[in-house]
C-alpha positions as CSV (number, residue, x, y, z in Angstrom):
1,M,0.1,0.2,-0.1
2,Y,1.2,3.3,-0.9
3,C,0.8,6.6,1.0
4,I,1.2,10.3,-0.1
5,I,3.0,12.6,1.7
6,I,2.4,16.4,1.6
7,K,4.5,19.4,2.7
8,R,3.3,21.4,5.5
9,G,1.0,24.4,4.9
10,D,0.5,23.2,1.3
11,Y,-3.2,23.1,1.6
12,Q,-4.2,23.3,-1.9
13,R,-2.3,20.6,-3.0
14,F,-3.6,18.5,0.1
15,D,-7.1,19.2,-1.1
16,L,-6.5,18.3,-4.5
17,L,-4.4,15.3,-3.8
18,H,-7.1,14.1,-1.2
19,R,-10.2,14.6,-3.8
20,T,-8.3,12.7,-6.4
21,F,-6.8,9.9,-4.4
22,G,-8.0,9.9,-0.9
23,S,-10.7,7.2,-1.3
24,T,-7.9,4.6,-2.3
25,T,-4.4,6.2,-0.9
26,P,-4.1,7.8,2.3
27,V,-3.2,11.7,1.9
28,I,-1.5,12.8,5.0
29,W,0.9,15.8,6.2
30,D,4.6,15.8,6.5
31,R,4.8,15.6,10.5
32,R,8.3,17.1,10.5
33,V,9.0,20.7,11.9
34,R,12.0,20.9,12.3
35,E,15.6,19.0,12.5
36,R,15.1,16.7,15.8
37,R,18.7,16.6,16.7
38,G,19.8,20.3,18.0
39,T,22.9,21.6,19.1
40,S,23.1,22.1,22.8
41,D,25.9,24.2,24.4
42,T,25.4,22.0,27.5
43,A,26.1,18.8,26.0
44,L,29.0,17.4,27.1
45,M,29.0,14.1,25.2
46,P,30.7,13.5,21.7
47,E,28.4,13.3,18.7
48,R,28.0,9.3,18.3
49,R,26.6,9.7,14.9
50,Q,28.9,9.0,12.0
51,T,27.2,9.9,9.3
52,Q,23.8,11.5,8.2
53,R,21.2,8.9,8.0
54,R,18.5,10.7,6.4
55,G,18.6,10.4,2.7
56,Q,18.5,13.2,0.0
57,E,15.2,14.5,-0.8
58,P,13.4,12.7,-3.4
59,A,13.0,15.1,-6.6
60,S,9.1,15.2,-6.4
61,W,9.5,16.7,-2.8
62,A,11.1,19.6,-3.8
63,A,9.4,20.2,-7.1
64,L,6.0,18.9,-6.5
65,G,5.5,19.5,-3.0
66,F,4.9,15.8,-2.2
67,V,6.3,12.3,-2.3
68,V,4.5,9.0,-2.7
69,V,5.9,6.2,-0.9
70,Q,5.2,2.7,0.3
71,Q,3.8,2.1,4.0
72,P,6.1,-0.1,6.0
73,G,4.6,-3.7,6.4
74,H,3.1,-3.7,3.0
75,V,5.2,-5.6,0.2
76,A,3.3,-6.3,-3.2
77,G,0.2,-6.2,-2.1
78,R,0.8,-8.3,1.1
79,N,0.3,-7.2,4.7
80,V,3.6,-8.0,6.5
81,R,3.8,-7.8,10.0
82,M,6.7,-6.0,11.3
83,S,8.7,-6.9,14.5
84,W,9.4,-3.9,16.2
């Protein structure tokens, strides 16, 4: 199963995609407000993360304001139970 994620605040695009695909595909808002990991002046621990884990934004995110993703647990039309 696929899901369409819309950039926060793009109400017209959300409305259009929800009216077009909402009956068959979930259309949701991007939940990210800001980068979770902030820098703290009081942090005494060194950074343990070796590389940035977040990949590059898909082209459709920057150009169109949305991205279509496959939902976790759904593979080739089968509902797969995740063990996490």
